[in-house]
C-alpha positions in Angstrom: 140.8 -41.5 -29.5 142.5 -41.6 -32.9 141.4 -39.3 -35.7 139.8 -41.6 -38.3 141.0 -39.4 -41.2 144.6 -39.6 -39.9 144.3 -43.4 -39.6 143.0 -43.6 -43.1 145.9 -41.5 -44.4 148.4 -43.7 -42.6 146.8 -46.8 -44.1 146.9 -45.2 -47.6 150.6 -44.3 -47.1 151.4 -47.9 -46.0 149.6 -49.3 -49.1 151.5 -46.9 -51.3 154.8 -48.1 -49.8 153.8 -51.7 -50.4 153.0 -50.9 -54.0 156.3 -49.2 -54.5 158.1 -52.3 -53.1 156.1 -54.4 -55.6 157.2 -52.0 -58.4 160.8 -52.4 -57.3 160.5 -56.2 -57.5 158.8 -56.0 -60.9 161.6 -53.7 -62.1 164.2 -56.1 -61.0 162.4 -58.9 -62.9 162.2 -56.8 -66.0 165.9 -55.8 -65.8 166.9 -59.5 -65.3 164.8 -60.3 -68.4 166.7 -57.7 -70.5 164.9 -54.4 -70.0 167.3 -51.4 -70.0 167.3 -49.1 -67.0 170.1 -46.6 -68.0 171.8 -45.2 -65.0 169.2 -47.1 -62.9 166.8 -44.2 -63.5 163.6 -46.2 -62.7 165.3 -47.7 -59.6 166.4 -44.3 -58.3 163.0 -42.8 -59.0 161.4 -45.6 -56.9 163.8 -45.0 -54.1 163.0 -41.3 -54.2 159.2 -42.1 -54.1 159.8 -44.3 -51.0 161.4 -41.3 -49.3 158.6 -38.9 -50.5 156.0 -41.3 -49.2 157.6 -41.6 -45.8 157.7 -37.8 -45.3 154.3 -37.1 -46.8 152.2 -35.2 -44.3 148.9 -35.2 -46.2 146.9 -36.3 -49.2 148.3 -33.8 -51.7 151.9 -35.1 -51.2 150.7 -38.7 -51.3 148.7 -38.0 -54.5 151.8 -36.7 -56.2 153.8 -39.8 -55.2 151.0 -42.1 -56.4 150.8 -40.3 -59.8 154.5 -40.7 -60.3 154.4 -44.4 -59.3 151.5 -45.1 -61.6 153.6 -43.7 -64.5 156.4 -46.1 -63.7 153.9 -48.9 -63.3 152.5 -48.1 -66.8 156.0 -48.1 -68.3 156.8 -51.5 -66.6 153.4 -52.9 -67.7 154.1 -51.8 -71.3 157.5 -53.5 -71.3 156.1 -56.7 -69.8 153.2 -56.8 -72.3 155.6 -56.4 -75.2 157.3 -59.5 -74.0 154.1 -61.4 -73.7 154.1 -61.4 -69.9 151.2 -60.5 -67.6 151.0 -57.1 -66.1 151.0 -56.2 -62.5 147.8 -54.2 -62.1 148.3 -52.7 -58.7 145.4 -51.2 -56.7 146.3 -47.8 -55.4 144.7 -45.9 -52.5 141.8 -43.6 -53.3 142.8 -40.0 -52.6 140.2 -37.6 -51.5 
């Protein structure tokens, strides 16, 4: 029988990976529209967050990834809003 808490963690990790993929797509759209990403800093941060999510063994590690990803999301939302575009408004997993 599977441990329900482990299953819930794996689902949260998968949702986090999906959100990071959406952030990568949004970043690409922003860059195509003229946003600067010097040295591909945002892009590289998102790639690092994917790696950190994959190796996360528990909620504390996943919470740190989500916190960093939300910061990037806020930066992208701000840039999009300044251009009159809609924001992405992702729903992140609830961490215990």
